[in-house]
N, C-alpha and C positions, 0 to 999 in steps of 0.2 A: 844429198840428205834424204833420209827415208821419210815416208809420210808421217810416221810416229814422231820423228824428231821435229818435223815441221810443225805439227800440231802442238807438240810440247813447247817449242819456242814461242808459238803464238799465245799459249795459255800462261806463260811465265809472268807472274806478277812482279812489280817492282819491289825492291828490298835487297838488303845485303845479307850474306851468309855470315852467321856468327863466327867469331874467331874460336880457335881451340880453347883459349883461356875462358871465353864466355860460356862455352858449352860445359866446360869443367865446373865453372861456378854455378851453372844451373843445376848440374847433378848434385853438387855439394849442398845447395839450398834445399834439395828434396830429402836429404838423409834424415833429418828429424821426423819428417812425415812418414817415411818408410819404417823407421824404428817404432814409431807410435802405433803403426798398423801391422807390425810384423806378427804379433801373436794372433791377430784376427785373420791375417792372410794364411797362416799355418792352419788355424782351426777350421776355416772354411775351405781349405785346399784349393784356393784360387786367389789371385792377386786382388787385394782390396780395391774397390772402385775408386777411392780417393787417390790411391797410388797411380792407377792408370790415368786418372784425370790430371794428376801432377805431371806425369811423363808426357802426356799429349800437350798439355798447356805450355810446357817448357820447350816443346819442339824435339824432345829426345826420342820420339818414335819416328822421326823423319831423318835420322842421321844418314841413312844410306839411300834415301830417295834422291833422284837426279835434281841438280840445281835448276834445270830447265822446267821442273814441275814444283818449284818452291821447296824442294828438299835441300839438304845441306851437303850432300856428296862427301861426307866426312871420310877422312883417311882411316885406315885400320887402327893406327895408333890412337886416334881420337876416340874411336869406338871402344878401345881397350880402357882408356882413361875414364870414360863415362861408366863402363861396366865395373871397374875397380871401385869407383866412388859409390855407385848405387849399391854394390855388394856390402859396403860397410853398414848400410841401413837395413837392407833386407835382401839376402842372397836369392830368395825365390823370385822377388820382383825383378831383380837385376838379371836373373836367368831368362825370364820371359821377355824382358826388353831386349836381351841379347839375341834371343831366337828371332824376334820380329825384325831386328836390324840386320842380323847375320844372314838370315835366309833371303831377305829381299833382293840382294844382288844376283841371286840365282835366276831371277826373272829376266835378267839380261839375255839368257839363252832362249827366251821365248820369242815368238813372232811379234812384229809391230802391233798387229791387231790384238794379241793377247795382252801385251803390256798396256796398250791404250785402255783396254777393258779393266785391267787390274788397277790402274791409277785413276780410274774415273771418279772415285770417292775422295781423291786427294792424296798428298804425300804421306799422310799418317796411316794409310791403309795397312792393316796387319795381316801377316801370313805365318802359319806354322808349317812344320814339315816333318815327315818321316821318310827319309831317303831310301831306306832298305825296301827291297821288293817283296810284296806280299799279294795274296789274293789271286784272282783269275781275271783274264781280260781277253777280249776278242776285238778284232778290227771290224769297223763298220764302214759304210760308204762315206760317212761324214766325219769319222774320227775313231774313237774307241768306246767300248762299253765294259765296265769292270765291276767286280764285287770283291769284298774281303774285309779284313780287319787290320788296322795299323795301330800298334800300341805306343804308349809314351809320347803322345803328341803335345809337347809342352805348350801351354798358352792357348790350346785349341778353343776353349770356351770364350775367349776374347779375341779370337782371330776371325777375320772376314774370309780368308782364303786358306787353302792347304795345298802344299806341294807333296805329292805322294808317289812312291816308286811302284810301278806295276810291271808284270811280265807280259811279253807279247810272243806268241808262237812264231817260229820262222816261216817265211813264205817261200814257196817253190823249192822246198827241201833245204832251205838255208838254215843257218844257226838261229837259235832263239835270240831275241833281243829284249831290251828293257826300255822303259820309258818313264819319264817323270811327267805327271799331269797336274795342271793347275785347276783346282776344284773349289767352287764356292762352299763355304761351311754349311750353307742352307741345304745343300744336296747330300749332306752326310749326317749320320747319327753319332752323337757323342755318348759313349758308354762309360759309366763310372767305374773305373778300375784302378785308380791311383790311390793306393793305401800303402804308404811307405814310411820309413823311419825319418827321412830327411828330404829337403826340397819339396815338402808337402804342398807349399803354396804355389808351385808351378802349374798345378792343375793338369798334369801330364796324362790326361785320360786317353782312352782308345777311340779311334775313329772307325766307323763302320759304313761301308758302301754296299748298296744293294742295287745292282744293275744300273749304275750311274753312267750316264752318257757324257762324254767330253768331246767337244769339236776338235778337229785336227789342229786348229791354230793355237790350242792350249795344251799341246802335246810336245814334249821334248824327247826325241828319240836318242838312244845311246846304246852302245854295245853292252851286253850284260856281262857283269863280272862273275867270277866263280862263286861268290857269296850271294849273288843276286842283287848287288848294289847297282843303282841306276845313276851313279854320279859321274860316269865317264863323260868327258867333254867339258866339264866345268874346269876353269883355270885353277891350277894348284894354289895360287895365292888367294883366290876367293875361298877355296876350301879351308885354308889356314885361317883366313879372316873369320869365317863362320865358327871354326873351332875356338878361336880366341875369344869370341863373344860368349862362349860357355866357360872358358878358363877364367876370364876376368872376375865373374861373380864368385868363383871358388876361392880365388886369391883375396877377393874383397871380403870374404867371410873371415879370413885370418886377420885382416885389418880391423874388421868390426870386433873380433875377439880381443885384439890388442887394445882397442879403445875401451872396451868394457873392463878389462883387468886394470888398465891404468886408472880408470875412474874408481874402482874398488880400492886400489892401493892408495890413491890420493885422498880417500876418506879417512886414512889413518888407522885402518884396521890392523890389528896385531896378528902374531902367529900363535895359534892356540897351543898350549902345553910347551911353551918356550919362554925364554927371558925377553923376547922382543915384543915390546908394546906396539911397535909399528913395523909392519912387514919390511918396509924399505930400509929399516935399520940393519937388516941382515945382509952381510956381504954376499952370501950365497943366493939370497932372493934377488938381489940386484944383478948378480951374474945371470940368473935364470931369466930375468926380464930382458937383460941385454941380449941374450942368445935368441929369445923369441923375437925381439925387435930386428936383430940382424937377419935371421932366417926369413922373416916376412919381407924385409926390404930386398933381400936377394931374390925372393920369388917375384916381387914386383919388377925388379930389373930384368930378370929373364923374360918375363911376359912382355915387357916393353920392347926388348931386343928382338923377339920373334915378330912382333907387330911391325917394327921398323924394317925387318928383312922382307916381310910380305909386301909392305908398301913399295919398297925398292923394286921388288919383282914385278909388281903391277906397272911400274913406270919403265922398267928397263929390260924385261924379258923373263922367260920361264925359269923356274927353279929346277936344278938337276935333282936326280934321285938322292944323291948324297946330301945335298942341301936340305931337301925335304925331310930326310931321315934325321938329320942333325937338329932341325927345328922341332921335330916331334920329341926328340930327346930332351930338348930344353924345356918344353912344356911339361913333360913328365917330371923333370927335375924341379921345376917351379912348384908343382903340386906336392912333391915330397918335402920340400922346404917348408911349405905352408902347413902341412900336417905336423911336421916336427915342431914348428912354432906353436901350433895349437896345443900340442901335448904339454909343452912347458907352461902355457897360459892356464891350462886346466890344473896343473900342479900348483901354481901360484895361488889360484883362486880357492882351491880346495873343494871339498865335496858339496858345498853349497851351490857351486856352479852347475850341479846336475838337477837342481830343483826345476820343476816344469815351468816355473814362473821366471827363471833366470835366463837372460838372453844368451849367456855364454854357451849353454848346452844346445841352443838352437843353431848358433853359428857352427858349432862342432858337428852336429848331425847333418846340417846342410852341406858342409864341406865334405864330410865323409861320403855322403851320397853322391853329390855332384861330381866329385873327383873320380868316381868309379864309372863314369860314362865311357862307352866303348872307345871314344876318341883318345882316351888317356890310358889305354891298357899298358901297364909298365913293362910286363915281361915280353910281349910281342914287339913293343917299340925297341927294347934292348936287343931282342933277337935280330931284328932287321939291321940295327946299327952294327952289331957284331958280324953279321954276314957281309955287310959292305966293307968292314975293316979287313976282311980276308979275301976280298975280291969277288964275292958272290953277289951279282947284280940283280938277282931275282928276289924281291921282298916276299915275306910270308903274309904281311899285312896287306889288306885290300884298301886301306885308307891312305897310304902314302901317295 
């Protein structure tokens, strides 16, 4: 047993880990709070403090912390269930919670000393990440020194730490390498650059480093990928888990949109310029609602199935390239189902849903923005799957 594990065992307080059902219930209890603060979260371009307090108080920011440190060690499926539910209330808040929970397992690649330092403040410690390699760095006697700018660091204003990808020159004529460094947010500048159409509340600002020094024990070295990614060495199932923590809020937005339209239809509103005094009297409207419901449910099933496959891989062994490609196809398919469902919901609600005060347009914008994350590129994902279908084993994506 390592020194970190020994100290973690010694610091473990008594108590039981909540069941999956209990964690889901805690997430459900927060939905009204998140909905009430959704407009403020978007306006301020940062998760409302009350939302963060609710997440922390319910223990939902310690889902992926080790049980030896009073974390919950939650399965990827449980993380997905929480993200889907939180997304019904506020996709931006769910996205930031997903970042904090999805990125934290990457600290398993750090040294014992770094993890001990990271968890010093407790299992709720928050970390954001920009994995792509940027800036300039040099090796020092004690570690590395680097400078640069990393854009779209979701949740950075409420994170305690950041995991950033940096380049390192080759040594003794060797090839260049990349590294991921764990850096306190206090050592970085947050630059206000997040002015977007959707997912505004994620506060995905830019992080700026100016000759920041990082000790060797907080550096994860990895072979550089052609795109400059520093993710090599992370288990594929953990990468999928991190991606699912972003997918769940996007699918959750469709669930929130469905909730919103059901409420509108339940109020007895009619169809303007038609004989229908109540929209649900129209067989076509019922069909449209049924399709939206089915598409959303299918998106949820696909998301859950990917989570189950990732959990199985964590327990049973690595995923093959074909398996990873198929799981990425399933995630893209889930997004496309959710988008199609949202389109029908917008039709059912009508133009009033585009009022700035209407929650449906926020769910729509959040979904459209979040689903365009690089992890969900639909044409590159299909290209890889097609290449494998004809026996070409070299993917064009650097994320598989």
